[in-house]
N, C-alpha and C positions, 0 to 999 in steps of 0.2 A: 853095916854101920856106918858107915860113912859112905860108901856103895847108892842106900835106901836113900837116906840128905842129897846123897846128886842127883839120885834122878826124880826124885819130886822136890827140885829147884825146872829141874829141868817143864818138868809137866805141869807147874805154875809159872815157869815163863813162857808157854808155849801158848796157855790156856787167856794171861793176858794177851799176847800179840795177835792169840783169834778173836779176842777181844774187840780190840783197837783196830783192827782189819775190815772188821764186821763193820762198828761203828765210820769208818771213813765211807764205808761202800754205802750203806740205806743213807748216810745224817750228810752226805759231805756236802749239802750246804751251806751244813754251817762253818765252816775251812774256807767256801766262798768269801764269806762275809768279814773274814773272824785271821787278820791276818796272823794276828802276833800267838792264833793258835796252831796256825800252822804251821806255823819258823817251830812253835813248841813242841806242837809233833813230829817234823824233821829232827830235832836236834835228838829227841830221844832214839828215833830208832835207829842215828848217830851210835845213840851207845850197846847197842848191842854186840860183844861178839859173835856170839855162835854165826858162820856165818851160811847156813838152811837156814834161819830166823832171820835171819840181813833183805836172804833176796827175796821170803816169805815176805815181805815188812814194809821194803824196795820196794815192789810191785805197787800195795797202796798205793803208795807216797805218787803212779807214775797212775796213777787213775785220778785223785784227785788234779796232780796239773791238766791232763785233757779235762775229769771237768771243767774244770781256771776257767779257762777257755769254749763256754757253752754257751751262747749270747741264749738267752729268747726269747722267739720271732717264731712268727708266724707262716707253717711253715709252710703257706704255699701264697701266692697275693690274697688278698682279698676278692669275694664275689664281683660278679658285675654290678655297674651298680642300676637301681632300676626309677633312679629322676625321671621325672616326667620331659615328652620330649618339647611337647607344645604349650608355649606361654611360662609364666612365676607360675611358680604354687601361690595361692593369695590363702590359701585353709590345711589344715594336717588331714582334711578330709582325698587330696589330693593326692596325698599320695601313696601310695603301692602298702597295704600291711608287710613289708618282704623288705622294703627299704627300712621302714621306718626300722623294723630287727635290727637289719643293714645299719643301720647310722648308729644307734646304741653298743651295739657290739662295737663296732670301732674306739663307736666311746670310750669304751668301760676294760676294756680288751687287761688299759695298761694297768689297769687300780687288778684285775685277773691272775697276771703275772708278778703280782708281789706277794703275793699269798705262799705264808711257804708249806713242804709237805704236810712236814707236822701242827700245823694249824690245820690243816685238813684232816688227817689222821684223828686229829682232837673233840676233833668234833668245835674246832676252840669260841661259832661261831653261839652256844644253846649253851655254852656258859653265863655268869653271871661278870665278869669281871670283861668279858672278851677281849684276853687281854694275854699273852704265855711270858712264863716267866725269863 
C-alpha cells in the first residue's frame, strides 16, 4: 500500500512539473511582464527535492531567462524610402502607394508589437469587451 501511494505521489509531482514547464514554454510572456510571478515560480522550483525533477524544472527557468532578454525589434532595417526626389510634396497623390504603406507600417508597428500572443490566439478583437482579463 505504501509503495502505491509513493508511486501516485511521484506521478502527481511529475504531472504538475510537466504542466508548469509547458506553461512557461507556451505562455512565457506572462512571466516577462510580472516579476512577482517569475519569483514565485523560481521559489516553487527551489522546493523540489527530487533531483531529476529539479533538473527538468531548472531548464524551464533557463528558458524563461533567455526569453526575457529577447526584445521585439524588426528583424532587418525598414525598406528603403520611395520619397519623391523632385520638389516638395504638395499633395498625397504625389506619393507612391508603397511609400504611404511604408510610412503607415512604421507608425503603427509599435502598436502591433504590443499585441500579446494570447490576444491573437483568442481573437480578442472579435469579443464584445475587447479586453482579456
